[in-house]
C-alpha positions as CSV (number, residue, x, y, z in Angstrom):
1,M,-0.1,-0.1,0.0
2,E,1.3,3.6,-0.8
3,V,0.2,6.3,1.7
4,Y,0.9,9.9,1.0
5,L,0.6,11.9,4.2
6,D,2.7,14.9,3.2
7,N,0.0,17.1,1.8
8,S,1.5,20.2,3.6
9,A,4.4,19.9,1.3
10,T,2.4,19.4,-1.8
11,T,-0.7,17.6,-3.0
12,R,-1.8,15.4,-5.9
13,C,-3.1,17.4,-8.8
14,Y,-6.9,17.1,-9.5
15,P,-7.4,15.3,-13.0
16,E,-9.7,18.5,-13.8
17,A,-7.0,20.7,-13.1
18,A,-4.5,18.7,-15.0
19,G,-6.7,18.3,-18.0
20,R,-7.4,22.1,-18.1
21,M,-3.7,22.8,-18.3
22,C,-3.1,20.1,-21.2
23,Q,-6.1,21.7,-23.0
24,I,-4.4,25.2,-22.6
25,M,-1.0,24.1,-23.5
26,T,-2.1,22.3,-26.7
27,E,-5.0,24.3,-27.9
28,T,-5.3,27.7,-26.2
29,Y,-1.7,28.3,-26.3
30,G,-1.3,32.0,-27.4
31,N,0.4,34.8,-25.7
32,P,-2.2,36.7,-23.7
33,S,-0.7,39.9,-24.5
34,S,-1.2,39.3,-28.3
35,L,-3.9,41.0,-30.2
36,H,-5.1,38.1,-32.3
37,R,-7.4,35.6,-31.7
38,K,-5.3,33.0,-30.0
39,G,-4.2,35.8,-27.6
40,V,-7.6,36.7,-27.0
41,E,-8.5,33.0,-26.1
42,A,-5.6,32.8,-23.6
43,E,-6.6,36.0,-22.1
44,Q,-10.2,34.7,-21.7
45,A,-8.8,31.7,-19.8
46,I,-6.9,34.2,-17.4
47,R,-10.2,36.0,-16.8
48,E,-12.1,32.8,-16.1
49,A,-9.7,31.5,-13.6
50,K,-9.5,35.1,-11.8
51,K,-13.2,35.2,-11.6
52,I,-13.3,31.9,-9.8
53,L,-10.6,32.9,-7.3
54,A,-12.1,36.3,-6.7
55,G,-15.5,34.6,-6.0
56,S,-13.9,32.4,-3.5
57,L,-12.5,35.4,-1.6
58,K,-15.4,37.9,-2.3
59,V,-12.9,40.2,-3.6
60,R,-12.5,42.2,-7.0
61,E,-10.9,40.6,-9.8
62,K,-8.5,43.5,-10.1
63,E,-7.2,42.9,-6.6
64,L,-5.6,39.6,-7.5
65,Y,-2.2,39.1,-9.0
66,F,-0.8,35.7,-10.3
67,T,2.8,34.9,-8.9
68,S,5.0,31.7,-9.1
69,G,3.6,30.5,-5.7
70,G,3.5,31.4,-2.0
71,T,7.1,32.4,-1.5
72,E,7.0,35.0,-4.3
73,S,3.6,36.3,-3.1
74,D,5.1,36.7,0.5
75,N,8.2,38.3,-0.7
76,L,6.2,40.8,-3.0
77,A,3.7,41.9,-0.2
78,L,6.6,42.4,2.3
79,T,9.4,43.8,0.3
80,G,6.8,45.9,-2.1
81,C,5.1,47.4,0.9
82,A,8.0,48.0,3.2
83,F,9.8,50.2,0.4
84,A,6.6,51.8,-0.8
85,N,5.7,53.0,2.6
86,Q,8.8,53.7,4.2
87,R,8.5,57.2,4.4
88,A,5.6,56.6,7.0
89,G,7.9,54.4,9.1
90,K,10.4,51.5,9.1
91,H,8.9,49.0,11.7
92,L,7.4,45.8,10.7
93,I,5.9,43.2,13.0
94,T,5.6,39.4,12.3
95,T,5.6,36.1,14.5
96,S,8.5,33.6,15.5
97,V,6.6,30.9,13.7
98,E,6.2,32.2,10.2
99,H,7.3,30.2,7.1
100,P,10.8,30.8,5.7
101,A,9.4,32.9,2.9
102,V,8.2,35.5,5.6
103,L,11.0,35.0,8.1
104,Q,13.9,35.3,5.4
105,T,12.3,38.3,3.9
106,M,12.2,39.9,7.1
107,K,15.9,39.2,7.7
108,Y,16.6,40.9,4.1
109,L,14.6,44.0,5.2
110,E,16.4,44.4,8.5
111,E,19.6,44.4,6.4
112,Q,18.0,47.3,4.4
113,G,17.3,49.5,7.6
114,F,14.0,48.2,8.7
115,R,13.3,47.2,12.2
116,I,11.5,43.9,12.8
117,T,9.7,42.7,15.9
118,Y,9.2,38.8,16.1
119,L,6.3,38.2,18.4
120,P,6.4,35.0,20.7
121,V,3.8,32.3,20.8
122,D,2.1,30.2,23.4
123,S,2.7,26.5,24.0
124,Y,0.1,25.8,21.2
125,G,1.9,27.9,18.7
126,V,-0.6,30.7,18.7
127,V,0.4,34.5,19.0
128,R,-1.3,36.7,21.6
129,P,-3.2,39.6,20.3
130,E,-2.3,41.5,23.2
131,D,1.5,41.1,22.5
132,L,0.9,42.5,19.0
133,M,-0.8,45.7,20.3
134,E,2.1,46.3,22.8
135,A,4.6,46.0,20.0
136,L,2.9,48.6,17.8
137,C,4.8,51.7,17.6
138,P,4.0,55.0,15.7
139,D,6.2,54.0,12.9
140,T,4.8,50.5,12.4
141,I,3.8,50.2,8.7
142,L,3.1,46.4,8.4
143,V,2.0,43.3,10.2
144,S,2.5,39.8,8.8
145,V,0.8,36.8,10.7
146,M,0.3,33.5,9.0
147,Y,-3.2,32.1,9.1
148,V,-2.3,28.4,9.8
149,N,1.1,27.3,10.6
150,N,2.8,24.8,8.3
151,E,4.5,22.7,10.9
152,V,1.9,22.2,13.6
153,G,-1.4,23.5,12.1
154,S,-2.1,26.1,14.9
155,V,-4.5,28.8,13.7
156,Q,-3.7,32.3,14.3
157,P,-6.6,34.9,15.6
158,I,-6.5,36.8,12.3
159,A,-10.1,38.2,12.6
160,E,-9.1,39.5,16.1
161,I,-5.9,41.0,14.9
162,G,-7.6,42.5,11.9
163,E,-10.3,44.2,14.0
164,L,-7.6,45.5,16.4
165,L,-5.5,47.1,13.6
166,K,-8.6,48.6,12.0
167,K,-9.3,50.6,15.1
168,R,-5.8,51.9,15.2
169,E,-5.4,55.6,14.5
170,N,-2.3,55.4,12.4
171,P,-3.1,52.9,9.5
172,V,-0.9,49.6,9.5
173,L,-1.1,47.3,6.5
174,F,-2.1,43.7,7.5
175,H,-0.5,40.9,5.6
176,V,-1.5,37.2,5.9
177,D,0.3,34.1,4.7
178,A,-2.9,32.0,3.9
179,V,-0.9,29.1,1.9
180,Q,-2.0,26.4,4.3
181,A,-5.4,27.8,5.0
182,Y,-6.8,28.5,1.6
183,G,-8.9,25.6,0.6
184,K,-9.4,24.5,4.3
185,Y,-11.2,27.6,5.4
186,V,-13.7,30.1,3.8
187,I,-11.8,33.2,3.7
188,H,-12.8,36.6,3.0
189,P,-10.0,39.1,3.4
190,K,-12.3,42.3,3.4
191,K,-14.3,40.9,6.2
192,L,-11.0,40.1,8.3
193,H,-9.6,43.5,7.4
194,V,-6.7,41.9,5.7
195,D,-4.8,44.1,3.1
196,L,-2.7,41.6,1.5
197,M,-2.9,37.7,1.5
198,S,-0.6,35.1,-0.2
199,V,-2.0,31.6,-1.6
200,S,-0.3,28.9,-3.4
201,S,-2.0,26.4,-6.1
202,H,-0.1,23.3,-5.2
203,K,-1.5,23.1,-1.6
204,I,-4.9,22.7,-2.9
205,H,-4.5,20.1,-5.6
206,G,-3.5,22.6,-8.4
207,P,-0.1,23.0,-10.3
208,K,3.2,23.9,-8.8
209,G,4.8,27.1,-9.6
210,M,1.4,28.9,-9.3
211,G,0.4,31.3,-6.6
212,M,-1.6,34.5,-6.1
213,L,-1.3,37.7,-4.0
214,Y,-4.3,39.6,-3.0
215,V,-3.7,43.3,-2.7
216,G,-6.5,45.4,-1.5
217,E,-7.7,48.4,-3.4
218,G,-5.5,51.6,-2.4
219,V,-2.6,49.7,-0.9
220,K,0.7,51.1,-1.7
221,I,3.1,48.6,-3.1
222,R,6.1,48.3,-5.4
223,P,7.0,45.6,-7.9
224,L,9.8,43.2,-7.5
225,L,10.4,42.6,-11.1
226,Y,10.2,45.1,-14.1
227,G,9.2,44.2,-17.6
228,G,6.5,44.4,-20.3
229,G,3.7,45.8,-18.1
230,Q,1.6,42.7,-17.5
231,Q,-0.6,42.6,-14.4
232,K,-0.6,46.6,-14.1
233,D,3.1,46.4,-13.8
234,L,3.1,45.1,-10.3
235,R,4.1,41.4,-11.5
236,P,5.2,41.7,-15.3
237,G,6.2,38.9,-17.5
238,T,4.1,36.7,-19.9
239,E,1.4,35.0,-17.7
240,N,1.7,31.4,-17.1
241,V,-1.9,30.6,-18.8
242,P,-1.7,26.9,-18.2
243,G,-0.9,27.3,-14.4
244,I,-3.4,30.0,-14.1
245,A,-6.1,27.9,-15.7
246,G,-5.3,24.8,-13.7
247,F,-5.2,27.0,-10.5
248,G,-8.8,28.2,-11.2
249,E,-10.1,24.5,-11.6
250,A,-8.4,23.5,-8.5
251,V,-10.1,26.4,-6.5
252,K,-13.5,25.6,-8.1
253,K,-13.3,21.9,-7.1
254,I,-11.9,22.3,-3.6
255,Y,-14.7,24.6,-2.6
256,T,-17.5,22.4,-4.1
257,D,-18.8,20.3,-1.2
258,F,-16.5,22.3,0.9
259,E,-18.1,21.7,4.5
260,E,-18.3,17.8,3.6
261,K,-14.6,17.7,2.8
262,R,-13.5,19.6,5.7
263,E,-15.3,17.7,8.2
264,R,-14.1,14.6,6.7
265,L,-10.5,15.9,7.1
266,Y,-11.2,16.5,10.9
267,R,-12.6,12.9,11.2
268,L,-9.2,11.7,9.8
269,K,-7.2,13.8,12.0
270,G,-9.1,12.6,15.1
271,Q,-8.6,9.0,14.0
272,F,-4.8,9.4,13.7
273,T,-4.5,11.6,16.9
274,E,-6.5,9.1,19.0
275,G,-4.5,6.2,17.6
276,V,-1.0,7.6,17.9
277,L,-1.7,8.9,21.5
278,K,-2.4,5.1,22.5
279,L,1.4,4.4,21.6
280,E,4.0,4.7,24.1
281,G,6.1,7.8,24.2
282,T,4.1,10.0,21.7
283,V,3.4,13.7,22.0
284,V,1.0,15.5,19.7
285,N,2.3,19.2,19.5
286,G,-0.3,22.0,19.4
287,R,-4.0,21.7,19.5
288,T,-6.0,18.6,17.9
289,G,-9.6,19.8,17.7
290,K,-11.3,22.3,15.6
291,D,-9.5,25.0,16.9
292,S,-6.5,23.7,14.8
293,A,-6.2,23.2,11.0
294,P,-8.0,20.1,9.7
295,H,-5.4,18.6,7.9
296,I,-1.9,18.9,9.9
297,V,-0.7,16.8,12.9
298,S,2.7,17.3,14.6
299,V,3.9,14.2,16.7
300,S,7.1,13.8,18.6
301,F,8.2,10.2,19.3
302,E,10.6,9.7,22.3
303,G,13.8,8.0,21.6
304,V,13.7,8.1,17.8
305,R,15.1,10.4,15.6
306,S,12.7,12.0,13.1
307,E,14.8,11.1,9.9
308,V,15.2,7.5,11.0
309,L,11.5,7.1,11.6
310,L,10.5,8.9,8.3
311,H,12.7,6.3,6.3
312,A,11.4,3.3,8.3
313,L,8.0,4.6,7.4
314,E,9.1,5.0,3.7
315,E,10.1,1.5,3.4
316,R,6.5,0.4,4.2
317,G,5.2,3.0,1.4
318,I,4.2,5.7,3.9
319,Y,5.4,9.3,3.1
320,V,5.5,11.8,5.7
321,S,7.6,14.9,6.6
322,S,10.1,15.9,9.4
323,G,9.2,19.5,9.0
324,S,8.8,22.2,6.4
325,A,9.6,20.7,2.8
326,C,10.7,24.2,1.9
327,A,13.4,23.9,4.2
328,S,14.3,20.1,3.9
329,N,17.5,20.7,2.2
330,H,18.9,22.8,5.1
331,P,18.1,20.6,8.2
332,A,17.9,22.7,11.3
333,V,16.2,22.5,14.5
334,S,12.5,23.7,14.1
335,G,12.1,27.5,15.0
336,T,8.4,26.7,15.5
337,L,8.7,23.8,18.0
338,M,11.5,25.8,19.9
339,A,9.1,28.9,20.0
340,M,6.3,26.7,21.4
341,G,8.7,25.4,24.2
342,I,8.7,21.9,23.1
343,R,11.0,19.5,25.1
344,R,14.8,19.8,23.5
345,D,14.9,16.0,23.5
346,L,11.8,16.0,21.1
347,L,12.9,18.7,18.7
348,D,14.8,16.0,16.7
349,S,12.1,13.3,17.1
350,T,9.1,15.2,15.5
351,L,7.2,14.2,12.3
352,R,4.5,16.1,10.5
353,L,1.5,14.2,8.9
354,S,-0.7,16.1,6.7
355,F,-3.9,14.8,5.0
356,S,-6.1,15.6,1.9
357,E,-9.6,14.6,0.4
358,F,-7.6,11.7,-1.2
359,T,-6.5,10.1,2.2
360,T,-8.6,7.2,3.5
361,E,-9.3,5.7,6.9
362,D,-7.6,2.6,5.8
363,E,-4.4,4.5,5.1
364,I,-4.6,6.0,8.6
365,S,-5.2,2.6,10.1
366,Y,-2.2,1.2,7.9
367,C,0.2,4.1,9.1
368,L,-0.7,3.6,12.8
369,K,-0.2,-0.1,12.6
370,A,3.3,0.5,11.1
371,L,4.1,3.0,13.9
372,E,3.0,0.5,16.6
373,E,5.4,-2.1,15.2
374,L,8.4,0.2,14.3
375,L,8.7,2.3,17.3
376,P,9.7,-0.6,19.9
377,M,12.2,-1.9,17.4
378,L,13.8,1.5,16.5
379,R,13.9,2.5,20.3
380,R,15.8,-0.8,21.0
381,F,18.2,-0.1,18.3
382,T,18.7,3.6,19.4
383,R,19.5,2.6,22.9
384,H,22.2,0.2,21.6
């Protein structure tokens, strides 16, 4: 049996999304900037996808910009807004558990003379809104808080933060990295008082190399790239029409029967969590109920190195992660787990399992059975 439980890293593409991309590449393959019919057809494909995305977020189509993925969207939001608004101040606020796409961009901005505040989190990986309010200064221009943490599935109080920032006399831009939340929650940026939001296609069964940035009307932002003027000059370059069309198909499908899909994910998460906690020496990190993301579970296994257990599971056809796939080529202790105060002996003994609508109860049972058999054996080996 092959069991793929690394859906926070990437997901299997919907057949409908892959089929739409193939159709675009072989039939509607014109450059959307061309004036002839082939170009007009390609431009229409972009408009159709943008309409689907805008509808899912209840925003205007002109507020959406297509990018190469979540990383570019985060970089464009943070760097573009920091430099565009630096006359108003050079202070930015984020959390200590953000994705590297945000944390590394913040480090770059620090090198450029900006001042960054990194907010702590509680033992569940959740930031306290009161800490954010205390960190605000007269020269604060932007706050960036992720919706769902990619390692432990903690859900940040985005609505509460947005409401607090809205009431502030000095305006502060609010950016949300929603890469792990889009497709798992119904998200309306305007209702949440979110000014910029990043999402990624391959986390919701769409193609890789495709993302989107929501930029609320009136937000001052500079481009990272310069070129032919596409997408109102904010993200120039010939649009990835197959990727955009596939992204649109994925959004349309994932938000069909949405509540039913999400409830099923919570049932799978409950099945796994209940089963894994029955095994000796296991600790589930973060919350596990409906106040956490429906698709992510972080588990520490006493006395077993995560990499050893990961490969032992792989030999049985089970694919999991030892952390963020975006940082997998640079092994290091998880900053998220450290910020949560996880025991030091568990930092290198933690796996992330993440589910999708393709995951089955039988696959969860198979994984739990494999863990039950492997853990005692690996612990004996480790002790020797």
